[in-house]
N, CA, C and O atoms as CSV, one atom per row, in Angstrom:
chain,resi,resn,atom,element,x,y,z
A,1,MET,N,N,103.617,114.986,150.530
A,1,MET,CA,C,102.272,114.895,150.083
A,1,MET,C,C,102.062,113.347,149.735
A,1,MET,O,O,102.978,112.575,149.451
A,2,LEU,N,N,100.799,113.047,149.799
A,2,LEU,CA,C,100.397,111.609,149.524
A,2,LEU,C,C,99.536,111.599,148.312
A,2,LEU,O,O,98.497,112.259,148.288
A,3,HIS,N,N,99.932,110.861,147.284
A,3,HIS,CA,C,99.147,110.740,146.046
A,3,HIS,C,C,98.342,109.408,146.225
A,3,HIS,O,O,98.872,108.298,146.174
A,4,ARG,N,N,96.994,109.633,146.443
A,4,ARG,CA,C,96.072,108.473,146.746
A,4,ARG,C,C,95.818,107.646,145.427
A,4,ARG,O,O,94.988,108.012,144.596
A,5,VAL,N,N,96.565,106.538,145.291
A,5,VAL,CA,C,96.427,105.741,144.125
A,5,VAL,C,C,96.480,104.223,144.459
A,5,VAL,O,O,96.564,103.381,143.565
A,6,LYS,N,N,96.429,103.919,145.722
A,6,LYS,CA,C,96.516,102.497,146.105
A,6,LYS,C,C,95.334,101.814,146.739
A,6,LYS,O,O,95.196,100.592,146.681
A,7,LYS,N,N,94.490,102.605,147.338
A,7,LYS,CA,C,93.340,101.980,148.053
A,7,LYS,C,C,92.157,101.831,147.146
A,7,LYS,O,O,91.716,102.795,146.519
A,8,GLU,N,N,91.629,100.601,147.072
A,8,GLU,CA,C,90.423,100.326,146.257
A,8,GLU,C,C,89.211,101.205,146.707
A,8,GLU,O,O,88.466,101.667,145.843
A,9,SER,N,N,88.998,101.440,147.984
A,9,SER,CA,C,87.928,102.258,148.492
A,9,SER,C,C,88.008,103.678,147.945
A,9,SER,O,O,86.984,104.360,147.894
A,10,ASP,N,N,89.171,104.145,147.540
A,10,ASP,CA,C,89.306,105.527,147.017
A,10,ASP,C,C,88.662,105.759,145.732
A,10,ASP,O,O,88.389,106.895,145.344
A,11,LEU,N,N,88.394,104.620,145.012
A,11,LEU,CA,C,87.717,104.704,143.743
A,11,LEU,C,C,86.313,105.218,143.911
A,11,LEU,O,O,85.790,105.885,143.019
A,12,THR,N,N,85.690,104.927,145.033
A,12,THR,CA,C,84.277,105.360,145.253
A,12,THR,C,C,84.186,106.562,146.194
A,12,THR,O,O,83.151,107.228,146.166
A,13,ASN,N,N,85.181,106.899,147.028
A,13,ASN,CA,C,85.030,108.011,147.977
A,13,ASN,C,C,85.554,109.316,147.454
A,13,ASN,O,O,85.457,110.330,148.145
A,14,GLY,N,N,86.115,109.336,146.240
A,14,GLY,CA,C,86.578,110.633,145.716
A,14,GLY,C,C,88.102,110.895,145.858
A,14,GLY,O,O,88.648,111.803,145.232
A,15,HIS,N,N,88.780,110.053,146.719
A,15,HIS,CA,C,90.132,110.330,147.026
A,15,HIS,C,C,91.088,109.907,145.877
A,15,HIS,O,O,92.149,110.513,145.725
A,16,TYR,N,N,90.742,108.908,145.087
A,16,TYR,CA,C,91.589,108.296,144.060
A,16,TYR,C,C,92.140,109.389,143.128
A,16,TYR,O,O,91.389,110.172,142.546
A,17,GLY,N,N,93.484,109.412,143.007
A,17,GLY,CA,C,94.184,110.310,142.094
A,17,GLY,C,C,94.465,111.684,142.619
A,17,GLY,O,O,95.119,112.500,141.969
A,18,LYS,N,N,93.960,111.932,143.813
A,18,LYS,CA,C,94.142,113.269,144.418
A,18,LYS,C,C,95.394,113.169,145.330
A,18,LYS,O,O,95.791,112.109,145.813
A,19,TRP,N,N,95.975,114.383,145.518
A,19,TRP,CA,C,97.094,114.583,146.442
A,19,TRP,C,C,96.535,115.149,147.703
A,19,TRP,O,O,95.756,116.100,147.652
A,20,ILE,N,N,96.906,114.592,148.867
A,20,ILE,CA,C,96.472,115.056,150.090
A,20,ILE,C,C,97.565,115.210,151.122
A,20,ILE,O,O,98.613,114.592,150.932
A,21,GLY,N,N,97.437,115.938,152.152
A,21,GLY,CA,C,98.405,115.892,153.317
A,21,GLY,C,C,98.211,114.607,154.090
A,21,GLY,O,O,97.225,113.901,153.879
A,22,LEU,N,N,99.080,114.308,154.931
A,22,LEU,CA,C,99.036,113.107,155.773
A,22,LEU,C,C,98.067,113.351,156.920
A,22,LEU,O,O,97.945,114.475,157.407
A,23,GLY,N,N,97.367,112.282,157.360
A,23,GLY,CA,C,96.528,112.444,158.514
A,23,GLY,C,C,95.555,111.376,158.583
A,23,GLY,O,O,95.653,110.414,157.821
A,24,GLY,N,N,94.556,111.471,159.495
A,24,GLY,CA,C,93.566,110.441,159.647
A,24,GLY,C,C,92.678,110.728,160.794
A,24,GLY,O,O,92.547,111.874,161.223
A,25,LYS,N,N,92.087,109.745,161.280
A,25,LYS,CA,C,91.112,109.845,162.377
A,25,LYS,C,C,91.769,109.874,163.718
A,25,LYS,O,O,92.813,109.256,163.928
A,26,ILE,N,N,91.149,110.606,164.644
A,26,ILE,CA,C,91.589,110.674,166.024
A,26,ILE,C,C,91.100,109.419,166.735
A,26,ILE,O,O,89.901,109.144,166.716
A,27,GLU,N,N,92.009,108.629,167.378
A,27,GLU,CA,C,91.593,107.508,168.159
A,27,GLU,C,C,91.069,107.854,169.522
A,27,GLU,O,O,91.283,108.963,170.012
A,28,PRO,N,N,90.360,106.889,170.164
A,28,PRO,CA,C,89.830,107.263,171.477
A,28,PRO,C,C,90.956,107.645,172.449
A,28,PRO,O,O,92.007,107.006,172.402
A,29,ASN,N,N,90.812,108.577,173.265
A,29,ASN,CA,C,91.771,109.097,174.239
A,29,ASN,C,C,92.929,109.872,173.675
A,29,ASN,O,O,93.882,110.147,174.404
A,30,GLU,N,N,92.897,110.241,172.405
A,30,GLU,CA,C,93.954,110.946,171.749
A,30,GLU,C,C,93.593,112.433,171.627
A,30,GLU,O,O,92.426,112.788,171.462
A,31,SER,N,N,94.598,113.278,171.711
A,31,SER,CA,C,94.424,114.664,171.383
A,31,SER,C,C,94.651,114.877,169.877
A,31,SER,O,O,95.285,114.018,169.264
A,32,PRO,N,N,94.186,115.944,169.247
A,32,PRO,CA,C,94.576,116.181,167.901
A,32,PRO,C,C,96.050,116.127,167.624
A,32,PRO,O,O,96.477,115.595,166.599
A,33,GLU,N,N,96.878,116.704,168.578
A,33,GLU,CA,C,98.290,116.673,168.399
A,33,GLU,C,C,98.892,115.268,168.414
A,33,GLU,O,O,99.779,114.939,167.626
A,34,GLU,N,N,98.375,114.447,169.344
A,34,GLU,CA,C,98.808,112.968,169.382
A,34,GLU,C,C,98.443,112.279,168.135
A,34,GLU,O,O,99.240,111.514,167.590
A,35,ALA,N,N,97.190,112.535,167.626
A,35,ALA,CA,C,96.717,111.939,166.414
A,35,ALA,C,C,97.566,112.199,165.213
A,35,ALA,O,O,97.920,111.285,164.469
A,36,VAL,N,N,97.907,113.499,165.020
A,36,VAL,CA,C,98.679,113.880,163.818
A,36,VAL,C,C,100.051,113.285,163.881
A,36,VAL,O,O,100.596,112.868,162.859
A,37,LYS,N,N,100.638,113.236,165.089
A,37,LYS,CA,C,101.969,112.581,165.202
A,37,LYS,C,C,101.838,111.092,164.884
A,37,LYS,O,O,102.700,110.584,164.167
A,38,ARG,N,N,100.879,110.383,165.334
A,38,ARG,CA,C,100.768,108.987,165.114
A,38,ARG,C,C,100.442,108.764,163.602
A,38,ARG,O,O,101.083,107.926,162.969
A,39,GLU,N,N,99.508,109.462,163.048
A,39,GLU,CA,C,99.111,109.281,161.667
A,39,GLU,C,C,100.319,109.510,160.693
A,39,GLU,O,O,100.583,108.731,159.777
A,40,VAL,N,N,101.034,110.660,160.976
A,40,VAL,CA,C,102.190,110.912,160.057
A,40,VAL,C,C,103.247,109.773,160.158
A,40,VAL,O,O,103.815,109.341,159.155
A,41,PHE,N,N,103.482,109.312,161.398
A,41,PHE,CA,C,104.366,108.262,161.508
A,41,PHE,C,C,103.900,106.968,160.829
A,41,PHE,O,O,104.677,106.335,160.115
A,42,GLU,N,N,102.595,106.555,161.053
A,42,GLU,CA,C,102.130,105.429,160.448
A,42,GLU,C,C,102.159,105.419,158.886
A,42,GLU,O,O,102.432,104.415,158.228
A,43,GLU,N,N,101.848,106.647,158.358
A,43,GLU,CA,C,101.808,106.736,156.896
A,43,GLU,C,C,103.172,106.981,156.226
A,43,GLU,O,O,103.345,106.650,155.054
A,44,SER,N,N,104.153,107.564,156.966
A,44,SER,CA,C,105.385,107.963,156.350
A,44,SER,C,C,106.640,107.398,157.028
A,44,SER,O,O,107.700,107.304,156.408
A,45,GLY,N,N,106.510,107.030,158.285
A,45,GLY,CA,C,107.721,106.594,159.001
A,45,GLY,C,C,108.454,107.755,159.691
A,45,GLY,O,O,109.404,107.545,160.445
A,46,LEU,N,N,107.984,109.003,159.412
A,46,LEU,CA,C,108.589,110.135,160.070
A,46,LEU,C,C,107.950,110.497,161.325
A,46,LEU,O,O,106.729,110.423,161.471
A,47,LYS,N,N,108.799,110.913,162.292
A,47,LYS,CA,C,108.304,111.390,163.652
A,47,LYS,C,C,108.377,112.900,163.578
A,47,LYS,O,O,109.466,113.472,163.624
A,48,ILE,N,N,107.185,113.579,163.458
A,48,ILE,CA,C,107.291,115.077,163.413
A,48,ILE,C,C,107.330,115.556,164.866
A,48,ILE,O,O,106.838,114.940,165.811
A,49,LYS,N,N,107.978,116.740,164.934
A,49,LYS,CA,C,108.202,117.371,166.226
A,49,LYS,C,C,107.467,118.725,166.273
A,49,LYS,O,O,107.463,119.414,165.253
A,50,ASN,N,N,106.896,119.117,167.300
A,50,ASN,CA,C,106.211,120.365,167.522
A,50,ASN,C,C,105.199,120.729,166.392
A,50,ASN,O,O,105.326,121.784,165.771
A,51,PRO,N,N,104.188,119.844,166.128
A,51,PRO,CA,C,103.183,120.255,165.118
A,51,PRO,C,C,102.481,121.542,165.576
A,51,PRO,O,O,102.201,121.751,166.756
A,52,ILE,N,N,102.218,122.379,164.587
A,52,ILE,CA,C,101.595,123.698,164.849
A,52,ILE,C,C,100.158,123.688,164.305
A,52,ILE,O,O,99.976,123.471,163.107
A,53,LEU,N,N,99.155,123.910,165.118
A,53,LEU,CA,C,97.802,123.963,164.634
A,53,LEU,C,C,97.615,125.213,163.800
A,53,LEU,O,O,97.888,126.324,164.254
A,54,LYS,N,N,97.139,125.021,162.553
A,54,LYS,CA,C,96.905,126.201,161.642
A,54,LYS,C,C,95.441,126.455,161.482
A,54,LYS,O,O,95.005,127.584,161.257
A,55,GLY,N,N,94.664,125.365,161.602
A,55,GLY,CA,C,93.207,125.581,161.251
A,55,GLY,C,C,92.391,124.436,161.664
A,55,GLY,O,O,92.888,123.330,161.874
A,56,ILE,N,N,91.038,124.713,161.792
A,56,ILE,CA,C,90.014,123.698,161.991
A,56,ILE,C,C,88.963,123.869,161.014
A,56,ILE,O,O,88.376,124.945,160.900
A,57,ILE,N,N,88.677,122.782,160.251
A,57,ILE,CA,C,87.707,122.820,159.204
A,57,ILE,C,C,86.617,121.843,159.490
A,57,ILE,O,O,86.869,120.699,159.870
A,58,THR,N,N,85.338,122.318,159.297
A,58,THR,CA,C,84.230,121.376,159.343
A,58,THR,C,C,83.749,121.121,157.883
A,58,THR,O,O,83.640,122.018,157.047
A,59,TYR,N,N,83.484,119.865,157.672
A,59,TYR,CA,C,82.891,119.413,156.395
A,59,TYR,C,C,81.531,118.800,156.696
A,59,TYR,O,O,81.463,117.651,157.132
A,60,PRO,N,N,80.430,119.549,156.471
A,60,PRO,CA,C,79.123,118.996,156.750
A,60,PRO,C,C,78.902,117.759,155.906
A,60,PRO,O,O,79.551,117.601,154.872
A,61,GLU,N,N,78.010,116.883,156.314
A,61,GLU,CA,C,77.637,115.703,155.610
A,61,GLU,C,C,77.319,115.970,154.126
A,61,GLU,O,O,76.561,116.879,153.786
A,62,THR,N,N,77.899,115.183,153.300
A,62,THR,CA,C,77.649,115.394,151.884
A,62,THR,C,C,77.483,114.028,151.210
A,62,THR,O,O,77.442,112.991,151.873
A,63,SER,N,N,77.391,114.053,149.914
A,63,SER,CA,C,77.113,112.766,149.159
A,63,SER,C,C,78.522,111.941,149.206
A,63,SER,O,O,78.542,110.745,148.918
A,64,ILE,N,N,79.599,112.595,149.556
A,64,ILE,CA,C,80.867,111.823,149.525
A,64,ILE,C,C,81.038,110.982,150.739
A,64,ILE,O,O,81.457,109.827,150.654
A,65,ASP,N,N,80.713,111.557,151.895
A,65,ASP,CA,C,81.089,110.947,153.156
A,65,ASP,C,C,80.261,111.471,154.332
A,65,ASP,O,O,79.383,112.304,154.109
A,66,GLU,N,N,80.491,111.036,155.549
A,66,GLU,CA,C,79.857,111.516,156.659
A,66,GLU,C,C,80.506,112.892,157.049
A,66,GLU,O,O,81.497,113.310,156.450
A,67,GLU,N,N,79.918,113.570,158.059
A,67,GLU,CA,C,80.503,114.823,158.551
A,67,GLU,C,C,81.872,114.675,159.126
A,67,GLU,O,O,82.104,113.717,159.863
A,68,TRP,N,N,82.789,115.545,158.848
A,68,TRP,CA,C,84.149,115.548,159.346
A,68,TRP,C,C,84.543,116.833,159.991
A,68,TRP,O,O,84.059,117.892,159.591
A,69,ILE,N,N,85.406,116.789,160.979
A,69,ILE,CA,C,86.039,117.971,161.520
A,69,ILE,C,C,87.561,117.658,161.385
A,69,ILE,O,O,88.059,116.655,161.896
A,70,ALA,N,N,88.240,118.535,160.698
A,70,ALA,CA,C,89.675,118.337,160.357
A,70,ALA,C,C,90.474,119.357,161.147
A,70,ALA,O,O,90.145,120.543,161.130
A,71,PHE,N,N,91.490,118.930,161.822
A,71,PHE,CA,C,92.443,119.793,162.466
A,71,PHE,C,C,93.733,119.867,161.531
A,71,PHE,O,O,94.376,118.851,161.271
A,72,ILE,N,N,94.040,120.996,161.091
A,72,ILE,CA,C,95.155,121.221,160.139
A,72,ILE,C,C,96.384,121.707,160.833
A,72,ILE,O,O,96.401,122.772,161.449
A,73,PHE,N,N,97.471,120.865,160.719
A,73,PHE,CA,C,98.717,121.128,161.353
A,73,PHE,C,C,99.759,121.307,160.270
A,73,PHE,O,O,99.612,120.837,159.141
A,74,THR,N,N,100.812,121.999,160.650
A,74,THR,CA,C,102.083,121.972,159.876
A,74,THR,C,C,103.236,121.568,160.870
A,74,THR,O,O,103.138,121.692,162.090
A,75,ALA,N,N,104.277,121.099,160.250
A,75,ALA,CA,C,105.454,120.701,161.075
A,75,ALA,C,C,106.684,120.944,160.177
A,75,ALA,O,O,106.674,120.686,158.974
A,76,LYS,N,N,107.733,121.452,160.827
A,76,LYS,CA,C,108.956,121.691,160.033
A,76,LYS,C,C,110.031,120.828,160.554
A,76,LYS,O,O,111.022,120.685,159.838
A,77,LYS,N,N,109.985,120.243,161.674
A,77,LYS,CA,C,111.059,119.389,162.145
A,77,LYS,C,C,110.564,118.013,162.216
A,77,LYS,O,O,109.446,117.769,162.671
A,78,PHE,N,N,111.389,117.064,161.762
A,78,PHE,CA,C,111.035,115.627,161.875
A,78,PHE,C,C,112.310,114.749,161.862
A,78,PHE,O,O,113.415,115.205,161.567
A,79,ALA,N,N,112.092,113.515,162.187
A,79,ALA,CA,C,113.228,112.527,162.178
A,79,ALA,C,C,112.715,111.239,161.667
A,79,ALA,O,O,111.522,110.955,161.768
A,80,GLY,N,N,113.633,110.405,161.089
A,80,GLY,CA,C,113.325,109.171,160.528
A,80,GLY,C,C,113.475,109.029,159.040
A,80,GLY,O,O,113.900,109.966,158.364
A,81,LYS,N,N,113.135,107.880,158.521
A,81,LYS,CA,C,113.288,107.658,157.071
A,81,LYS,C,C,111.903,107.359,156.524
A,81,LYS,O,O,111.115,106.679,157.181
A,82,VAL,N,N,111.592,107.855,155.328
A,82,VAL,CA,C,110.271,107.730,154.721
A,82,VAL,C,C,110.077,106.156,154.356
A,82,VAL,O,O,110.985,105.526,153.814
A,83,ILE,N,N,108.958,105.631,154.656
A,83,ILE,CA,C,108.600,104.238,154.386
A,83,ILE,C,C,107.578,104.267,153.230
A,83,ILE,O,O,107.074,105.318,152.836
A,84,GLU,N,N,107.312,103.098,152.728
A,84,GLU,CA,C,106.214,102.954,151.742
A,84,GLU,C,C,104.874,103.060,152.436
A,84,GLU,O,O,104.696,102.557,153.546
A,85,CYS,N,N,103.950,103.704,151.793
A,85,CYS,CA,C,102.644,103.888,152.339
A,85,CYS,C,C,101.618,103.042,151.666
A,85,CYS,O,O,101.616,103.013,150.435
A,86,ASN,N,N,100.720,102.328,152.364
A,86,ASN,CA,C,99.723,101.484,151.707
A,86,ASN,C,C,98.528,102.279,151.134
A,86,ASN,O,O,97.629,101.695,150.529
A,87,GLU,N,N,98.524,103.588,151.324
A,87,GLU,CA,C,97.407,104.376,150.827
A,87,GLU,C,C,97.715,105.089,149.587
A,87,GLU,O,O,96.799,105.563,148.916
A,88,GLY,N,N,99.011,105.205,149.214
A,88,GLY,CA,C,99.358,105.921,148.015
A,88,GLY,C,C,100.881,106.131,148.013
A,88,GLY,O,O,101.600,105.550,148.826
A,89,ASN,N,N,101.357,106.976,147.081
A,89,ASN,CA,C,102.732,107.265,146.929
A,89,ASN,C,C,103.090,108.592,147.609
A,89,ASN,O,O,102.467,109.623,147.354
A,90,LEU,N,N,104.101,108.544,148.474
A,90,LEU,CA,C,104.555,109.790,149.147
A,90,LEU,C,C,105.659,110.466,148.236
A,90,LEU,O,O,106.500,109.858,147.575
A,91,GLU,N,N,105.502,111.809,148.322
A,91,GLU,CA,C,106.527,112.569,147.527
A,91,GLU,C,C,106.674,113.958,148.183
A,91,GLU,O,O,105.703,114.595,148.590
A,92,TRP,N,N,107.922,114.376,148.259
A,92,TRP,CA,C,108.160,115.748,148.683
A,92,TRP,C,C,107.781,116.707,147.556
A,92,TRP,O,O,108.243,116.535,146.428
A,93,ILE,N,N,106.987,117.669,147.823
A,93,ILE,CA,C,106.526,118.700,146.783
A,93,ILE,C,C,106.879,120.021,147.238
A,93,ILE,O,O,106.596,120.368,148.385
A,94,LYS,N,N,107.514,120.838,146.380
A,94,LYS,CA,C,107.785,122.201,146.734
A,94,LYS,C,C,106.513,122.972,147.014
A,94,LYS,O,O,105.556,122.811,146.257
A,95,THR,N,N,106.433,123.770,148.009
A,95,THR,CA,C,105.287,124.579,148.236
A,95,THR,C,C,104.718,125.313,147.043
A,95,THR,O,O,103.505,125.376,146.840
A,96,SER,N,N,105.595,125.848,146.288
A,96,SER,CA,C,105.124,126.642,145.143
A,96,SER,C,C,104.505,125.737,144.020
A,96,SER,O,O,103.934,126.284,143.076
A,97,LYS,N,N,104.598,124.380,144.091
A,97,LYS,CA,C,104.102,123.480,143.119
A,97,LYS,C,C,102.782,122.821,143.558
A,97,LYS,O,O,102.094,122.212,142.739
A,98,ILE,N,N,102.430,122.940,144.842
A,98,ILE,CA,C,101.279,122.182,145.439
A,98,ILE,C,C,100.021,122.611,144.754
A,98,ILE,O,O,99.175,121.765,144.465
A,99,LYS,N,N,99.853,123.856,144.481
A,99,LYS,CA,C,98.581,124.357,143.817
A,99,LYS,C,C,98.373,123.843,142.432
A,99,LYS,O,O,97.274,123.958,141.889
A,100,LYS,N,N,99.431,123.258,141.821
A,100,LYS,CA,C,99.234,122.727,140.486
A,100,LYS,C,C,98.891,121.243,140.522
A,100,LYS,O,O,98.647,120.651,139.470
A,101,LEU,N,N,98.865,120.631,141.691
A,101,LEU,CA,C,98.476,119.245,141.842
A,101,LEU,C,C,96.895,119.097,141.820
A,101,LEU,O,O,96.126,120.029,142.058
A,102,LYS,N,N,96.541,117.892,141.525
A,102,LYS,CA,C,95.081,117.514,141.677
A,102,LYS,C,C,94.726,117.353,143.181
A,102,LYS,O,O,95.061,116.345,143.804
A,103,LEU,N,N,94.060,118.345,143.726
A,103,LEU,CA,C,93.678,118.331,145.132
A,103,LEU,C,C,92.212,118.341,145.270
A,103,LEU,O,O,91.513,118.595,144.289
A,104,TRP,N,N,91.681,118.074,146.462
A,104,TRP,CA,C,90.228,118.362,146.710
A,104,TRP,C,C,90.093,119.872,146.460
A,104,TRP,O,O,90.973,120.641,146.845
A,105,SER,N,N,89.030,120.286,145.836
A,105,SER,CA,C,88.819,121.697,145.414
A,105,SER,C,C,88.872,122.616,146.655
A,105,SER,O,O,89.382,123.732,146.563
A,106,GLY,N,N,88.366,122.175,147.780
A,106,GLY,CA,C,88.349,122.980,148.961
A,106,GLY,C,C,89.770,123.266,149.510
A,106,GLY,O,O,89.970,124.270,150.194
A,107,ASP,N,N,90.760,122.386,149.212
A,107,ASP,CA,C,92.132,122.573,149.735
A,107,ASP,C,C,92.688,123.834,149.167
A,107,ASP,O,O,93.431,124.521,149.868
A,108,TYR,N,N,92.379,124.199,147.929
A,108,TYR,CA,C,92.880,125.392,147.344
A,108,TYR,C,C,92.538,126.626,148.068
A,108,TYR,O,O,93.237,127.636,147.985
A,109,LEU,N,N,91.363,126.546,148.846
A,109,LEU,CA,C,90.907,127.699,149.587
A,109,LEU,C,C,91.713,128.022,150.784
A,109,LEU,O,O,91.907,129.199,151.087
A,110,PHE,N,N,92.215,127.005,151.510
A,110,PHE,CA,C,92.902,127.242,152.819
A,110,PHE,C,C,94.444,127.025,152.669
A,110,PHE,O,O,95.184,127.466,153.547
A,111,LEU,N,N,94.930,126.394,151.643
A,111,LEU,CA,C,96.349,126.281,151.474
A,111,LEU,C,C,97.173,127.537,151.689
A,111,LEU,O,O,98.153,127.506,152.433
A,112,PRO,N,N,96.774,128.723,151.008
A,112,PRO,CA,C,97.549,129.930,151.354
A,112,PRO,C,C,97.635,130.396,152.772
A,112,PRO,O,O,98.495,131.207,153.115
A,113,LEU,N,N,96.763,129.900,153.595
A,113,LEU,CA,C,96.774,130.293,155.013
A,113,LEU,C,C,97.769,129.542,155.827
A,113,LEU,O,O,98.054,129.928,156.960
A,114,LEU,N,N,98.311,128.483,155.294
A,114,LEU,CA,C,99.237,127.653,156.078
A,114,LEU,C,C,100.540,128.343,156.406
A,114,LEU,O,O,101.175,127.994,157.402
A,115,ASN,N,N,100.961,129.295,155.621
A,115,ASN,CA,C,102.248,130.024,155.888
A,115,ASN,C,C,101.968,131.397,156.524
A,115,ASN,O,O,102.884,132.198,156.710
A,116,LYS,N,N,100.745,131.648,156.841
A,116,LYS,CA,C,100.410,132.929,157.439
A,116,LYS,C,C,100.455,132.823,158.965
A,116,LYS,O,O,100.386,131.709,159.484
A,117,LYS,N,N,100.569,133.935,159.713
A,117,LYS,CA,C,100.518,133.935,161.155
A,117,LYS,C,C,99.003,133.743,161.537
A,117,LYS,O,O,98.087,134.095,160.793
A,118,GLY,N,N,98.833,133.169,162.731
A,118,GLY,CA,C,97.496,132.949,163.237
A,118,GLY,C,C,96.950,131.663,162.770
A,118,GLY,O,O,97.654,130.892,162.118
A,119,ILE,N,N,95.655,131.378,163.093
A,119,ILE,CA,C,94.867,130.219,162.736
A,119,ILE,C,C,93.685,130.627,161.967
A,119,ILE,O,O,93.404,131.817,161.825
A,120,PHE,N,N,92.962,129.643,161.450
A,120,PHE,CA,C,91.716,129.869,160.716
A,120,PHE,C,C,90.735,128.797,161.115
A,120,PHE,O,O,91.111,127.724,161.588
A,121,THR,N,N,89.480,129.105,160.916
A,121,THR,CA,C,88.422,128.086,160.992
A,121,THR,C,C,87.738,128.170,159.630
A,121,THR,O,O,87.790,129.201,158.960
A,122,ALA,N,N,87.107,127.090,159.236
A,122,ALA,CA,C,86.389,127.071,157.951
A,122,ALA,C,C,85.310,126.078,158.031
A,122,ALA,O,O,85.334,125.155,158.845
A,123,LYS,N,N,84.361,126.267,157.185
A,123,LYS,CA,C,83.271,125.347,156.836
A,123,LYS,C,C,83.220,125.217,155.393
A,123,LYS,O,O,82.994,126.210,154.701
A,124,ILE,N,N,83.424,123.993,154.847
A,124,ILE,CA,C,83.503,123.718,153.425
A,124,ILE,C,C,82.461,122.675,153.098
A,124,ILE,O,O,82.501,121.563,153.626
A,125,THR,N,N,81.542,123.018,152.243
A,125,THR,CA,C,80.468,122.091,151.909
A,125,THR,C,C,80.665,121.596,150.489
A,125,THR,O,O,80.782,122.425,149.586
A,126,TYR,N,N,80.708,120.327,150.241
A,126,TYR,CA,C,80.791,119.763,148.988
A,126,TYR,C,C,79.539,119.123,148.406
A,126,TYR,O,O,78.680,118.718,149.190
A,127,ASP,N,N,79.373,119.003,147.125
A,127,ASP,CA,C,78.333,118.148,146.460
A,127,ASP,C,C,79.243,117.306,145.563
A,127,ASP,O,O,79.840,117.774,144.594
A,128,LYS,N,N,79.303,116.087,145.940
A,128,LYS,CA,C,80.223,115.192,145.308
A,128,LYS,C,C,81.671,115.685,145.420
A,128,LYS,O,O,82.189,115.678,146.536
A,129,GLU,N,N,82.331,116.090,144.411
A,129,GLU,CA,C,83.719,116.583,144.591
A,129,GLU,C,C,83.839,118.067,144.414
A,129,GLU,O,O,84.960,118.576,144.398
A,130,LYS,N,N,82.774,118.781,144.282
A,130,LYS,CA,C,82.772,120.216,144.037
A,130,LYS,C,C,82.344,121.006,145.311
A,130,LYS,O,O,81.374,120.673,145.992
A,131,VAL,N,N,83.091,122.011,145.566
A,131,VAL,CA,C,82.673,122.934,146.679
A,131,VAL,C,C,81.495,123.697,146.291
A,131,VAL,O,O,81.530,124.354,145.251
A,132,VAL,N,N,80.438,123.674,147.035
A,132,VAL,CA,C,79.176,124.423,146.772
A,132,VAL,C,C,79.016,125.535,147.731
A,132,VAL,O,O,78.193,126.419,147.490
A,133,LYS,N,N,79.782,125.561,148.865
A,133,LYS,CA,C,79.712,126.656,149.867
A,133,LYS,C,C,80.946,126.645,150.738
A,133,LYS,O,O,81.428,125.584,151.135
A,134,SER,N,N,81.441,127.793,151.027
A,134,SER,CA,C,82.562,127.821,151.900
A,134,SER,C,C,82.639,129.183,152.705
A,134,SER,O,O,82.225,130.246,152.241
A,135,LYS,N,N,83.178,129.050,153.889
A,135,LYS,CA,C,83.317,130.243,154.787
A,135,LYS,C,C,84.666,130.040,155.557
A,135,LYS,O,O,84.864,129.026,156.225
A,136,ILE,N,N,85.535,130.994,155.442
A,136,ILE,CA,C,86.809,130.968,156.172
A,136,ILE,C,C,86.903,132.138,157.063
A,136,ILE,O,O,86.648,133.267,156.643
A,137,ASN,N,N,87.269,131.904,158.306
A,137,ASN,CA,C,87.552,133.005,159.246
A,137,ASN,C,C,89.007,132.930,159.684
A,137,ASN,O,O,89.491,131.855,160.038
A,138,LYS,N,N,89.736,134.101,159.663
A,138,LYS,CA,C,91.114,134.070,159.991
A,138,LYS,C,C,91.262,134.808,161.429
A,138,LYS,O,O,90.559,135.775,161.721
A,139,TYR,N,N,92.152,134.315,162.221
A,139,TYR,CA,C,92.396,134.829,163.535
A,139,TYR,C,C,93.801,135.131,163.748
A,139,TYR,O,O,94.178,135.582,164.830
């Protein structure tokens, strides 16, 4: 997990002090799988193997940011050594302890689905940092 405490822009976009999974934006000509591998490597130094798509979440435009579509992956196999991240502090967190961290409030809605079979889609709408509407479909 990444504890977002280093980027000055996080003070205004709501990320500061929150714990998030690794990831970022898809570059031109990249698939979601290529993007997650690249982003995890850039942020952690780890090369993940066989990322598994667990869900797709849409975040309609809110007062926090522009509209987003997030592809949620898990990966159990990796190689490499953890590096220092310029976005925050990286830390291995036991799955059982993640729900006790300061996360985006919408993360608590889909985290239980990451260890289930199948995939999910979701639409999570925020007003500032609070979820005001959500819909999750499991497949």
